[in-house]
KETOR-456247 format. One record per residue (C-alpha): residue in three letters; chain; x, y, z. Coordinates in steps of 0.2 Angstrom, whole numbers, m for minus. Layout:
<recs>
{Ala; A; {X; Y; Z}}
...
</recs>
This chain:
<recs>
{Met; A; {179; m54; 7}}
{Pro; A; {188; m37; 6}}
{Arg; A; {182; m21; 0}}
{Asp; A; {184; m15; m19}}
{Pro; A; {197; m3; m17}}
{Arg; A; {186; 8; m31}}
{Tyr; A; {174; 11; m17}}
{Asp; A; {184; 18; m3}}
{Ile; A; {178; 35; m5}}
{Leu; A; {161; 29; m1}}
{Phe; A; {165; 25; 16}}
{Glu; A; {176; 41; 21}}
{Pro; A; {170; 49; 35}}
{Val; A; {160; 67; 31}}
{Arg; A; {157; 81; 43}}
{Ile; A; {137; 87; 44}}
{Gly; A; {140; 105; 57}}
{Ser; A; {147; 97; 72}}
{His; A; {142; 79; 69}}
{Leu; A; {154; 66; 60}}
{Ala; A; {146; 53; 48}}
{Lys; A; {155; 37; 48}}
{Asn; A; {153; 35; 30}}
{Arg; A; {144; 45; 14}}
{Phe; A; {125; 32; 15}}
{Phe; A; {113; 44; 19}}
{Gln; A; {96; 37; 21}}
{Val; A; {84; 52; 17}}
{Pro; A; {69; 55; 24}}
{His; A; {55; 43; 18}}
{Cys; A; {37; 41; 21}}
{Asn; A; {33; 24; 27}}
{Gly; A; {15; 21; 33}}
{Met; A; {20; 19; 52}}
{Gly; A; {24; 35; 59}}
{Thr; A; {18; 37; 76}}
{Lys; A; {3; 28; 71}}
{Tyr; A; {16; 11; 72}}
{Pro; A; {29; 19; 83}}
{Arg; A; {36; 2; 87}}
{Ser; A; {36; m3; 69}}
{Met; A; {43; 13; 63}}
{Thr; A; {59; 10; 77}}
{Ala; A; {63; m5; 70}}
{Met; A; {61; m3; 54}}
{Arg; A; {73; 13; 56}}
{Arg; A; {86; 4; 67}}
{Met; A; {88; m10; 53}}
{Lys; A; {96; 1; 41}}
{Ala; A; {107; 8; 56}}
{Glu; A; {113; m9; 59}}
{Gly; A; {115; m11; 40}}
{Gly; A; {127; 5; 38}}
{Trp; A; {119; 17; 36}}
{Ala; A; {129; 33; 42}}
{Val; A; {112; 45; 43}}
{Val; A; {95; 37; 46}}
{Cys; A; {81; 50; 43}}
{Thr; A; {62; 51; 48}}
{Glu; A; {48; 54; 39}}
{Glu; A; {40; 72; 35}}
{Thr; A; {36; 76; 55}}
{Glu; A; {21; 87; 60}}
{Ile; A; {27; 101; 69}}
{Asp; A; {9; 106; 78}}
{Pro; A; {m9; 104; 76}}
{Thr; A; {m12; 116; 63}}
{Thr; A; {m3; 105; 51}}
{Asp; A; {m11; 89; 54}}
{Met; A; {m8; 76; 40}}
{Ser; A; {m22; 65; 43}}
{Pro; A; {m27; 52; 38}}
{Leu; A; {m10; 52; 29}}
{Thr; A; {0; 41; 43}}
{Glu; A; {16; 52; 43}}
{Gly; A; {28; 57; 60}}
{Arg; A; {22; 69; 73}}
{Leu; A; {29; 80; 85}}
{Trp; A; {16; 91; 95}}
{His; A; {21; 89; 112}}
{Asp; A; {34; 84; 124}}
{Arg; A; {24; 70; 126}}
{Asp; A; {29; 64; 109}}
{Ile; A; {48; 65; 113}}
{Pro; A; {49; 47; 121}}
{Thr; A; {42; 38; 103}}
{Tyr; A; {58; 48; 95}}
{Ala; A; {68; 45; 109}}
{Ala; A; {67; 25; 107}}
{Met; A; {72; 25; 87}}
{Val; A; {86; 38; 93}}
{Glu; A; {92; 27; 104}}
{Gly; A; {92; 12; 89}}
{Ile; A; {99; 21; 77}}
{His; A; {114; 25; 88}}
{Glu; A; {115; 9; 93}}
{His; A; {125; 5; 78}}
{Cys; A; {134; 21; 77}}
{Ala; A; {123; 31; 63}}
{Leu; A; {117; 49; 66}}
{Ala; A; {97; 51; 66}}
{Gly; A; {90; 65; 58}}
{Ile; A; {70; 73; 57}}
{Glu; A; {62; 81; 45}}
{Leu; A; {50; 95; 52}}
{Ser; A; {36; 102; 42}}
{His; A; {21; 111; 40}}
{Ala; A; {12; 107; 24}}
{Gly; A; {3; 122; 20}}
{His; A; {m15; 121; 14}}
{Arg; A; {m10; 105; 7}}
{Asp; A; {m20; 95; 22}}
{Ala; A; {m38; 99; 29}}
{Asn; A; {m32; 96; 49}}
{Leu; A; {m45; 83; 48}}
{Tyr; A; {m38; 76; 65}}
{Ser; A; {m35; 92; 75}}
{Arg; A; {m48; 101; 66}}
{Glu; A; {m39; 118; 66}}
{Val; A; {m41; 128; 52}}
{Pro; A; {m29; 126; 39}}
{Arg; A; {m16; 142; 36}}
{Ser; A; {m6; 145; 23}}
{Val; A; {3; 159; 13}}
{Gly; A; {m14; 164; 4}}
{Pro; A; {m34; 157; 6}}
{Tyr; A; {m32; 143; m5}}
{Pro; A; {m43; 126; m9}}
{Val; A; {m35; 113; 0}}
{Ala; A; {m26; 101; m10}}
{Ala; A; {m26; 84; m2}}
{Met; A; {m41; 72; m8}}
{Ser; A; {m49; 88; m15}}
{Tyr; A; {m58; 91; 3}}
{Pro; A; {m70; 106; 3}}
{Ala; A; {m60; 119; 13}}
{Gln; A; {m48; 132; 11}}
{Ala; A; {m36; 139; 21}}
{Arg; A; {m35; 156; 30}}
{Arg; A; {m23; 168; 25}}
{Met; A; {m10; 170; 37}}
{Asp; A; {m7; 186; 45}}
{Leu; A; {8; 193; 53}}
{Ala; A; {5; 184; 71}}
{Asp; A; {2; 167; 62}}
{Ile; A; {19; 167; 54}}
{Arg; A; {26; 173; 71}}
{Ala; A; {16; 158; 80}}
{Tyr; A; {22; 146; 65}}
{Arg; A; {41; 152; 69}}
{Met; A; {39; 149; 86}}
{Ser; A; {32; 131; 83}}
{His; A; {45; 125; 74}}
{Arg; A; {58; 131; 86}}
{Ala; A; {49; 123; 99}}
{Ala; A; {48; 106; 87}}
{Ala; A; {66; 109; 84}}
{Val; A; {71; 110; 102}}
{Arg; A; {59; 94; 106}}
{Ala; A; {70; 84; 92}}
{Met; A; {86; 89; 101}}
{Gln; A; {78; 82; 118}}
{Ala; A; {74; 68; 108}}
{Gly; A; {93; 66; 105}}
{Phe; A; {92; 69; 85}}
{Asp; A; {108; 73; 77}}
{Ile; A; {100; 81; 63}}
{Val; A; {85; 93; 62}}
{Tyr; A; {80; 96; 44}}
{Val; A; {69; 112; 38}}
{Tyr; A; {60; 109; 25}}
{Cys; A; {56; 119; 8}}
{Arg; A; {44; 111; m5}}
{Val; A; {33; 122; m15}}
{Ser; A; {18; 108; m17}}
{Asn; A; {17; 104; 1}}
{Thr; A; {29; 113; 14}}
{Leu; A; {24; 130; 21}}
{Asn; A; {41; 138; 17}}
{Gly; A; {41; 132; 1}}
{Met; A; {23; 141; m3}}
{Phe; A; {31; 159; 5}}
{Leu; A; {44; 158; m9}}
{Ser; A; {35; 153; m24}}
{Ala; A; {29; 166; m33}}
{Gln; A; {15; 157; m40}}
{Tyr; A; {6; 155; m22}}
{Asn; A; {13; 170; m13}}
{Asp; A; {1; 186; m20}}
{Arg; A; {6; 193; m4}}
{Ser; A; {9; 212; m1}}
{Asp; A; {18; 213; 15}}
{Glu; A; {35; 211; 20}}
{Tyr; A; {32; 192; 18}}
{Gly; A; {28; 196; m1}}
{Gly; A; {31; 201; m18}}
{Ser; A; {48; 202; m21}}
{Phe; A; {63; 188; m20}}
{Ala; A; {70; 194; m3}}
{Asn; A; {53; 195; 4}}
{Arg; A; {46; 177; m1}}
{Leu; A; {64; 170; 4}}
{Arg; A; {61; 179; 22}}
{Leu; A; {51; 166; 31}}
{Leu; A; {62; 154; 24}}
{Arg; A; {78; 162; 31}}
{Glu; A; {71; 165; 48}}
{Val; A; {66; 147; 50}}
{Leu; A; {83; 142; 48}}
{Glu; A; {92; 157; 60}}
{Glu; A; {81; 152; 74}}
{Thr; A; {83; 134; 72}}
{His; A; {103; 137; 72}}
{Ser; A; {99; 148; 86}}
{Ala; A; {89; 135; 96}}
{Ile; A; {99; 118; 93}}
{Gly; A; {113; 122; 83}}
{His; A; {124; 121; 97}}
{Lys; A; {121; 104; 98}}
{Cys; A; {111; 98; 83}}
{Ala; A; {116; 101; 63}}
{Val; A; {105; 110; 54}}
{Ala; A; {99; 102; 36}}
{Leu; A; {88; 112; 24}}
{Arg; A; {78; 100; 11}}
{Phe; A; {77; 111; m6}}
{Thr; A; {67; 105; m21}}
{Val; A; {79; 112; m34}}
{Asp; A; {67; 117; m48}}
{Asp; A; {50; 120; m39}}
{Leu; A; {51; 139; m44}}
{Lys; A; {40; 144; m56}}
{Ala; A; {30; 161; m60}}
{Pro; A; {13; 167; m57}}
{Asp; A; {11; 159; m76}}
{Gly; A; {17; 144; m71}}
{Thr; A; {33; 149; m83}}
{Pro; A; {50; 139; m73}}
{Leu; A; {60; 152; m63}}
{Pro; A; {79; 142; m64}}
{Glu; A; {87; 159; m59}}
{Glu; A; {77; 160; m44}}
{Ser; A; {81; 142; m37}}
{Arg; A; {98; 144; m41}}
{Ala; A; {96; 163; m31}}
{Val; A; {90; 153; m14}}
{Val; A; {105; 142; m13}}
{Glu; A; {116; 158; m18}}
{Glu; A; {107; 167; m4}}
{Leu; A; {108; 152; 11}}
{Ala; A; {124; 145; 5}}
{Glu; A; {131; 143; 20}}
{Met; A; {117; 144; 34}}
{Pro; A; {112; 126; 32}}
{Asp; A; {125; 112; 40}}
{Leu; A; {118; 102; 24}}
{Trp; A; {109; 103; 8}}
{Asp; A; {98; 86; 4}}
{Val; A; {92; 93; m14}}
{Asn; A; {80; 84; m25}}
{Val; A; {67; 89; m39}}
{Ala; A; {50; 91; m43}}
{Thr; A; {36; 83; m41}}
{Trp; A; {37; 67; m30}}
{Ala; A; {33; 57; m44}}
{Arg; A; {49; 67; m54}}
{Asp; A; {58; 63; m36}}
{Ser; A; {56; 46; m35}}
{Leu; A; {52; 40; m54}}
{Thr; A; {50; 23; m57}}
{Ser; A; {62; 11; m68}}
{Arg; A; {47; 13; m80}}
{Phe; A; {50; 32; m84}}
{Gly; A; {69; 35; m80}}
{Pro; A; {86; 26; m74}}
{Glu; A; {98; 26; m60}}
{Gly; A; {105; 43; m58}}
{His; A; {90; 53; m66}}
{Gln; A; {93; 68; m54}}
{Glu; A; {111; 72; m59}}
{Asp; A; {106; 84; m72}}
{Arg; A; {98; 93; m61}}
{Ile; A; {104; 92; m45}}
{Ser; A; {123; 95; m50}}
{Trp; A; {123; 112; m50}}
{Val; A; {122; 116; m32}}
{Lys; A; {136; 108; m23}}
{Pro; A; {151; 120; m33}}
{Leu; A; {138; 136; m24}}
{Thr; A; {141; 130; m6}}
{Thr; A; {156; 123; 5}}
{Lys; A; {144; 112; 14}}
{Pro; A; {138; 94; 11}}
{Val; A; {127; 90; m2}}
{Val; A; {115; 73; m3}}
{Gly; A; {105; 70; m16}}
{Val; A; {95; 54; m24}}
{Gly; A; {93; 43; m41}}
{Arg; A; {87; 26; m35}}
{Phe; A; {104; 21; m32}}
{Thr; A; {110; 2; m34}}
{Ser; A; {126; 3; m42}}
{Pro; A; {141; 6; m30}}
{Asp; A; {151; 13; m47}}
{Thr; A; {138; 25; m50}}
{Met; A; {138; 31; m31}}
{Ala; A; {156; 31; m31}}
{Ser; A; {156; 42; m49}}
{Gln; A; {143; 55; m45}}
{Val; A; {154; 57; m29}}
{Arg; A; {171; 59; m38}}
{Arg; A; {165; 68; m49}}
{Gly; A; {159; 82; m37}}
{Val; A; {140; 80; m41}}
{Val; A; {136; 74; m22}}
{Asp; A; {145; 73; m5}}
{Phe; A; {131; 59; 1}}
{Val; A; {123; 46; m8}}
{Gly; A; {106; 50; m3}}
{Ala; A; {93; 34; m2}}
{Ala; A; {76; 29; 1}}
{Arg; A; {71; 15; m12}}
{Pro; A; {88; 5; m11}}
{Ser; A; {86; 8; 8}}
{Ile; A; {70; 0; 10}}
{Ala; A; {75; m14; m4}}
{Asp; A; {91; m18; 5}}
{Pro; A; {94; m10; 21}}
{Phe; A; {111; m18; 21}}
{Leu; A; {117; m11; 5}}
{Pro; A; {132; m1; 14}}
{Arg; A; {138; m16; 23}}
{Lys; A; {137; m27; 8}}
{Ile; A; {148; m15; m3}}
{Glu; A; {159; m13; 13}}
{Asp; A; {161; m33; 14}}
{Gly; A; {165; m35; m5}}
{Arg; A; {149; m44; m6}}
{Ile; A; {140; m33; m20}}
{Asp; A; {133; m48; m30}}
{Asp; A; {123; m49; m12}}
{Ile; A; {114; m33; m13}}
{Arg; A; {97; m33; m16}}
{Glu; A; {94; m21; m29}}
{Cys; A; {78; m10; m31}}
{Ile; A; {68; m12; m44}}
{Gly; A; {58; 3; m45}}
{Cys; A; {41; m3; m46}}
{Asn; A; {35; 11; m33}}
{Ile; A; {26; m1; m21}}
{Cys; A; {33; 5; m7}}
{Ala; A; {26; 22; m10}}
{Ser; A; {10; 16; m10}}
{Ala; A; {10; 13; 7}}
{Asp; A; {10; 33; 10}}
{Ala; A; {m8; 32; 2}}
{Thr; A; {m14; 15; 7}}
{Met; A; {m9; 21; 25}}
{Val; A; {m2; 2; 31}}
{Pro; A; {14; 0; 34}}
{Leu; A; {30; m1; 22}}
{Arg; A; {29; m15; 9}}
{Cys; A; {43; m17; m5}}
{Thr; A; {43; m31; m20}}
{Gln; A; {63; m35; m16}}
{Asn; A; {62; m35; 1}}
{Pro; A; {47; m47; 11}}
{Thr; A; {55; m42; 25}}
{Met; A; {50; m24; 26}}
{Gly; A; {40; m18; 39}}
{Glu; A; {40; m34; 47}}
{Glu; A; {54; m31; 59}}
{Tyr; A; {42; m28; 73}}
{Arg; A; {27; m34; 69}}
{Lys; A; {34; m53; 64}}
{Gly; A; {52; m51; 71}}
{Trp; A; {59; m54; 54}}
{His; A; {76; m47; 47}}
{Pro; A; {82; m45; 31}}
{Glu; A; {97; m55; 33}}
{Lys; A; {95; m67; 46}}
{Val; A; {82; m84; 47}}
{Ser; A; {83; m97; 61}}
{Arg; A; {90; m113; 56}}
{Trp; A; {78; m127; 51}}
{Ser; A; {70; m137; 65}}
{Gly; A; {62; m151; 54}}
{Gly; A; {79; m161; 54}}
{Asp; A; {79; m172; 38}}
{Glu; A; {60; m167; 31}}
{Ser; A; {59; m163; 13}}
{Ile; A; {49; m149; 4}}
{Leu; A; {44; m150; m13}}
{Ile; A; {40; m133; m22}}
{Val; A; {30; m134; m37}}
{Gly; A; {33; m119; m47}}
{Gly; A; {47; m106; m50}}
{Gly; A; {39; m90; m51}}
{Pro; A; {41; m75; m37}}
{Thr; A; {34; m84; m23}}
{Gly; A; {43; m103; m27}}
{Leu; A; {59; m94; m29}}
{Glu; A; {57; m84; m12}}
{Ala; A; {51; m97; m2}}
{Ala; A; {65; m109; m9}}
{Leu; A; {79; m97; m4}}
{Thr; A; {73; m95; 12}}
{Leu; A; {70; m113; 17}}
{Ala; A; {88; m115; 9}}
{Arg; A; {95; m101; 19}}
{Arg; A; {86; m109; 35}}
{Gly; A; {95; m126; 30}}
{Ala; A; {82; m136; 24}}
{Asn; A; {83; m149; 11}}
{Val; A; {73; m142; m5}}
{Thr; A; {67; m146; m22}}
{Leu; A; {61; m131; m34}}
{Ala; A; {52; m138; m49}}
{Glu; A; {46; m127; m65}}
{Ala; A; {36; m134; m79}}
{Ser; A; {43; m121; m92}}
{Asp; A; {59; m120; m98}}
{Ser; A; {65; m105; m88}}
{Phe; A; {65; m99; m70}}
{Gly; A; {54; m82; m64}}
{Gly; A; {35; m84; m70}}
{Arg; A; {24; m69; m72}}
{Val; A; {39; m59; m68}}
{Ser; A; {50; m66; m82}}
{Arg; A; {35; m63; m94}}
{Glu; A; {34; m44; m88}}
{Ser; A; {51; m39; m86}}
{Arg; A; {51; m42; m107}}
{Leu; A; {37; m26; m107}}
{Pro; A; {42; m9; m110}}
{Gly; A; {47; m1; m98}}
{Leu; A; {48; m16; m85}}
{Ala; A; {67; m23; m88}}
{Glu; A; {74; m19; m70}}
{Trp; A; {59; m31; m64}}
{Ala; A; {69; m46; m70}}
{Arg; A; {81; m41; m52}}
{Val; A; {67; m51; m43}}
{Arg; A; {69; m70; m53}}
{Asp; A; {88; m65; m55}}
{Trp; A; {95; m60; m37}}
{Arg; A; {87; m75; m30}}
{Leu; A; {95; m88; m44}}
{Gly; A; {111; m80; m39}}
{Gln; A; {108; m83; m23}}
{Leu; A; {101; m100; m25}}
{Gln; A; {119; m102; m33}}
{Asn; A; {126; m102; m16}}
{His; A; {116; m115; m10}}
{Pro; A; {118; m134; m13}}
{Asn; A; {104; m140; m2}}
{Cys; A; {91; m133; m15}}
{Ala; A; {90; m144; m32}}
{Leu; A; {82; m133; m48}}
{Tyr; A; {72; m144; m61}}
{Leu; A; {65; m136; m76}}
{Gln; A; {53; m143; m90}}
{Ser; A; {44; m153; m76}}
{Glu; A; {28; m153; m78}}
{Ile; A; {22; m160; m60}}
{Asp; A; {6; m170; m57}}
{Ala; A; {m4; m173; m42}}
{Asp; A; {3; m193; m44}}
{Thr; A; {21; m186; m47}}
{Ala; A; {21; m175; m33}}
{Leu; A; {15; m188; m20}}
{Ala; A; {29; m200; m28}}
{Phe; A; {42; m188; m24}}
{Glu; A; {40; m191; m6}}
{Ala; A; {41; m174; 1}}
{Thr; A; {37; m170; 19}}
{His; A; {29; m156; 13}}
{Ile; A; {21; m149; m2}}
{Leu; A; {21; m129; m9}}
{Val; A; {11; m127; m24}}
{Ala; A; {15; m110; m32}}
{Thr; A; {8; m112; m50}}
{Gly; A; {4; m93; m51}}
{Ala; A; {m11; m89; m61}}
{Ser; A; {m18; m85; m79}}
{Trp; A; {m26; m67; m87}}
{Arg; A; {m45; m72; m89}}
{Arg; A; {m52; m71; m106}}
{Asp; A; {m69; m71; m102}}
{Gly; A; {m71; m51; m95}}
{Thr; A; {m73; m56; m78}}
{Gly; A; {m69; m45; m67}}
{Arg; A; {m75; m30; m55}}
{Ala; A; {m87; m23; m67}}
{His; A; {m94; m40; m74}}
{Leu; A; {m95; m53; m60}}
{Arg; A; {m100; m66; m74}}
{Pro; A; {m93; m68; m91}}
{Ile; A; {m100; m56; m107}}
{Ser; A; {m104; m59; m123}}
{Leu; A; {m90; m61; m135}}
{Asp; A; {m96; m69; m149}}
{Gly; A; {m86; m64; m168}}
{Thr; A; {m71; m53; m159}}
{Pro; A; {m53; m61; m158}}
{Val; A; {m50; m60; m138}}
{Phe; A; {m33; m56; m132}}
{Thr; A; {m26; m59; m114}}
{Pro; A; {m10; m50; m106}}
{Asp; A; {m4; m69; m109}}
{Asp; A; {m4; m69; m127}}
{Leu; A; {5; m53; m128}}
{Met; A; {18; m56; m117}}
{Ala; A; {20; m72; m126}}
{Gly; A; {24; m62; m142}}
{Arg; A; {5; m65; m150}}
{Val; A; {2; m46; m154}}
{Pro; A; {m17; m40; m162}}
{Glu; A; {m18; m30; m179}}
{Gly; A; {m28; m17; m185}}
{Arg; A; {m41; m8; m172}}
{Val; A; {m37; m13; m156}}
{Val; A; {m47; m11; m140}}
{Ile; A; {m39; m13; m124}}
{His; A; {m50; m16; m109}}
{Asp; A; {m45; m11; m92}}
{Asp; A; {m53; m17; m77}}
{Asp; A; {m39; m21; m68}}
{His; A; {m32; m3; m65}}
{Tyr; A; {m14; m4; m64}}
{Tyr; A; {0; m5; m75}}
{Met; A; {m5; m18; m86}}
{Ala; A; {m16; m12; m98}}
{Ser; A; {m4; 5; m102}}
{Val; A; {10; m6; m104}}
{Leu; A; {1; m19; m117}}
{Ala; A; {m6; m2; m125}}
{Glu; A; {12; 4; m128}}
{Val; A; {15; m15; m133}}
{Cys; A; {0; m13; m149}}
{Ala; A; {6; 4; m153}}
{Lys; A; {25; 1; m157}}
{Ala; A; {17; m13; m169}}
{Gly; A; {7; 0; m177}}
{Cys; A; {m10; m6; m171}}
{Asp; A; {m25; 8; m168}}
{Val; A; {m26; 7; m151}}
{Thr; A; {m41; 15; m140}}
{Leu; A; {m39; 9; m122}}
{Val; A; {m54; 9; m112}}
{Thr; A; {m55; 8; m92}}
{Thr; A; {m69; 7; m81}}
{Ala; A; {m60; 18; m69}}
{Ala; A; {m64; 36; m68}}
{Glu; A; {m44; 37; m75}}
{Val; A; {m32; 27; m83}}
{Ala; A; {m22; 17; m72}}
{Pro; A; {m29; 23; m55}}
{Phe; A; {m19; 12; m41}}
{Ala; A; {m5; 19; m51}}
{Arg; A; {m7; 36; m42}}
{Ala; A; {m2; 28; m26}}
{Thr; A; {15; 22; m36}}
{Leu; A; {16; 39; m41}}
{Glu; A; {14; 34; m61}}
{Gln; A; {m2; 39; m64}}
{Glu; A; {m1; 57; m73}}
{Leu; A; {15; 50; m82}}
{Ile; A; {6; 34; m87}}
{Glu; A; {m8; 46; m95}}
{Arg; A; {4; 57; m102}}
{Arg; A; {14; 42; m111}}
{Met; A; {m4; 37; m117}}
{Leu; A; {m7; 52; m126}}
{Glu; A; {11; 53; m132}}
{Ile; A; {11; 37; m143}}
{Gly; A; {m7; 42; m148}}
{Val; A; {m19; 30; m138}}
{Arg; A; {m36; 37; m136}}
{Leu; A; {m45; 34; m118}}
{Ile; A; {m62; 31; m113}}
{Val; A; {m64; 33; m95}}
{Lys; A; {m78; 27; m85}}
{His; A; {m85; 14; m98}}
{Arg; A; {m87; m4; m99}}
{Ile; A; {m88; m16; m111}}
{Glu; A; {m105; m25; m113}}
{Met; A; {m103; m36; m128}}
{Ala; A; {m91; m40; m143}}
{Arg; A; {m96; m44; m159}}
{Gln; A; {m88; m45; m177}}
{Gly; A; {m81; m28; m179}}
{Ala; A; {m87; m18; m164}}
{Val; A; {m88; m18; m147}}
{Arg; A; {m102; m10; m136}}
{Leu; A; {m99; 0; m123}}
{Ser; A; {m108; 8; m106}}
{His; A; {m104; 21; m93}}
{Val; A; {m102; 11; m76}}
{Asn; A; {m115; 24; m70}}
{Ala; A; {m128; 22; m81}}
{Ala; A; {m141; 5; m87}}
{Gln; A; {m140; 10; m104}}
{Ile; A; {m130; 2; m118}}
{Gly; A; {m118; 17; m124}}
{Ala; A; {m108; 19; m140}}
{Glu; A; {m101; 5; m152}}
{Leu; A; {m82; 5; m158}}
{Pro; A; {m73; m2; m171}}
{Cys; A; {m61; m16; m165}}
{Asp; A; {m53; m30; m173}}
{Ala; A; {m48; m36; m159}}
{Leu; A; {m51; m36; m142}}
{Val; A; {m38; m37; m125}}
{Leu; A; {m44; m40; m110}}
{Val; A; {m35; m34; m94}}
{Thr; A; {m49; m39; m82}}
{Ser; A; {m43; m50; m67}}
{Arg; A; {m34; m67; m66}}
{Ala; A; {m38; m85; m62}}
{Ser; A; {m27; m94; m51}}
{Asp; A; {m19; m109; m58}}
{Asp; A; {m23; m121; m41}}
{Ala; A; {m27; m137; m52}}
{Leu; A; {m14; m146; m45}}
{Tyr; A; {m17; m142; m27}}
{Arg; A; {m36; m146; m28}}
{Ala; A; {m29; m163; m35}}
{Leu; A; {m18; m165; m21}}
{Val; A; {m32; m161; m9}}
{Ala; A; {m43; m176; m17}}
{Lys; A; {m30; m185; m12}}
{Ala; A; {m27; m183; 5}}
{Glu; A; {m29; m201; 10}}
{Gln; A; {m12; m206; 3}}
{Trp; A; {m4; m191; 9}}
{Glu; A; {3; m203; 23}}
{Asp; A; {6; m217; 13}}
{His; A; {20; m204; 4}}
{Gly; A; {26; m197; 19}}
{Val; A; {19; m180; 15}}
{Ala; A; {14; m172; 30}}
{Ser; A; {8; m155; 22}}
{Val; A; {1; m146; 7}}
{Ala; A; {0; m128; 4}}
{Leu; A; {m3; m115; m8}}
{Ala; A; {4; m99; m10}}
{Gly; A; {5; m82; m20}}
{Asp; A; {m5; m80; m35}}
{Cys; A; {m11; m97; m35}}
{Asp; A; {m22; m93; m19}}
{Ala; A; {m27; m74; m22}}
{Pro; A; {m18; m67; m37}}
{Ser; A; {m11; m49; m32}}
{Thr; A; {5; m40; m35}}
{Ile; A; {23; m46; m37}}
{Ala; A; {27; m37; m19}}
{Ala; A; {12; m49; m13}}
{Ala; A; {18; m65; m21}}
{Val; A; {36; m64; m14}}
{Tyr; A; {30; m61; 1}}
{Ala; A; {18; m76; 2}}
{Gly; A; {32; m85; m2}}
{His; A; {44; m78; 12}}
{Arg; A; {29; m82; 25}}
{Phe; A; {27; m99; 18}}
{Ala; A; {48; m102; 21}}
{Arg; A; {46; m94; 39}}
{Glu; A; {35; m102; 47}}
{Leu; A; {33; m119; 41}}
{Asp; A; {41; m128; 54}}
{Gln; A; {30; m116; 69}}
{Thr; A; {20; m123; 81}}
{Ala; A; {1; m114; 83}}
{Glu; A; {8; m107; 99}}
{Ser; A; {24; m98; 90}}
{Pro; A; {18; m79; 88}}
{Glu; A; {11; m73; 73}}
{Leu; A; {9; m56; 72}}
{Ile; A; {14; m43; 84}}
{Arg; A; {1; m29; 86}}
{Glu; A; {3; m12; 94}}
{Phe; A; {m10; m7; 106}}
{Phe; A; {m12; 8; 112}}
</recs>
């Protein structure tokens, strides 16, 4: 199918220094939980982006020497010449597909404690280490330290050039780079030539740019990644005039400006808190100040939005991290006129959680992300089904069932997907109707849209399946993907057994998602620690309820720190008048009140007035069908059934990303032999 001419502008080549990018699609630096700890996985993932049509593919932030050891985070590392081969292999894979390779060099100042190298942290001033509240402080860098940093950055740039990189970044963000900390009037209280006036605070960044150009500019383009709204006065007052002055002063020095906004949570805003292209108003002033190309991000999923920003002179390159994770082949699909095939990012930020949890990247929409090397999975290619005429019955049309059905259909298997309700999507459909989560429906909609192209998959709604019906279907393989239900008895992390709930109306998330909203004084008990309790608090507050959210955690939605939302969630709760009580659990409920206790104390605590209690504690797997089928195992052979399996939430409740992964894995591995490789580990 020919490319829509409206998007021709996205495929124009753009010069970056001495290099020519083949189009305007730019995978900006992003963390991935692999780095140099899992180099083959990292290499395969970046290579996949290049194969998918991205003109530029960059690394994550990469340490330049042992004084900026970011452990325990899993980032890049280019301390020594011995690190060059790892990156040379990655660059080679990127170049195979005619893409440019970029590396983001970084020194994190006092953000990290150098826990692996045990070097003394050093920064613009003697500040406490920020990461993990680690009990250590940085030393104030003297002039010798500053010279040493400049030499280390230059040496790392040379190593990057030797590894074959086309673009080398100088990174400037106030909160986590030495360049930004020196630039910031908040952090920089020095009285030497690197402190005081704006010109002095800019000196280090200018020198690093000049020295990087001097060292590698004959062969590599030099990019500056700059956070455009990060600069503040010592009292925290924003200084937009200083941010503008940085661009004016350095306008023509870098070969490319990569601009973003503060903080990381705002830069990678989830769909719950902001729309596609949300950064435009804050970055659009940069491009008129420089003749050099500008790349910006905004969770771009629509080619119309991308083309519009380029035409209107907001950016020269469409930058992406999360959309390139959800669909590494996004550029190629636009080029081939296959817009409907784009696997759109839902903005949940489960990908960002890999940085905090220090494990290989994962994605709700793209279950192959992070598995390119470990399992050999390709997002656009699957092996042909080897089971011949064998048929598969999938019971349950939620995220697991939809993904399993689609992947098996793509493989050429004969599939039947049966859903008991009147619509597909399961928990995705229910949750996407909650405040701020509408884009999550893309998990359902994309898969249903793709299944329309596969006549070998039959879809049935309002189809109640019991064990006898499933066996009578005489499918060769049966997958039970019937999901899970929220518990109504309070069982969870804090209480391993049900709690006393006499006399108080009890609601679960399933009740609220079905439209049954409580009234009056509502207490929400969060023992889940992710997004659900806070979203339900919004539902109740909008319905006019007086809402108190009680959580067993030390803060509201602690796992949402990993998805960059915790502070935004807490702020939203306070804005809408939800009272917050942390480190407490519900011990019992009676008519008109609930009794609390502190999680670290044995005694019973205060009572709260309560007309309705919403329990967000844990979920119970809806695995009755699977257990019934297992109980009839002696009948399988008579009905031609070779295997019965369960997957997703009905196996073990988890994230939607885990549910999609479970369905994909089942579909990939169903016809594998016992000798087939399951997971390729990286040995050192």
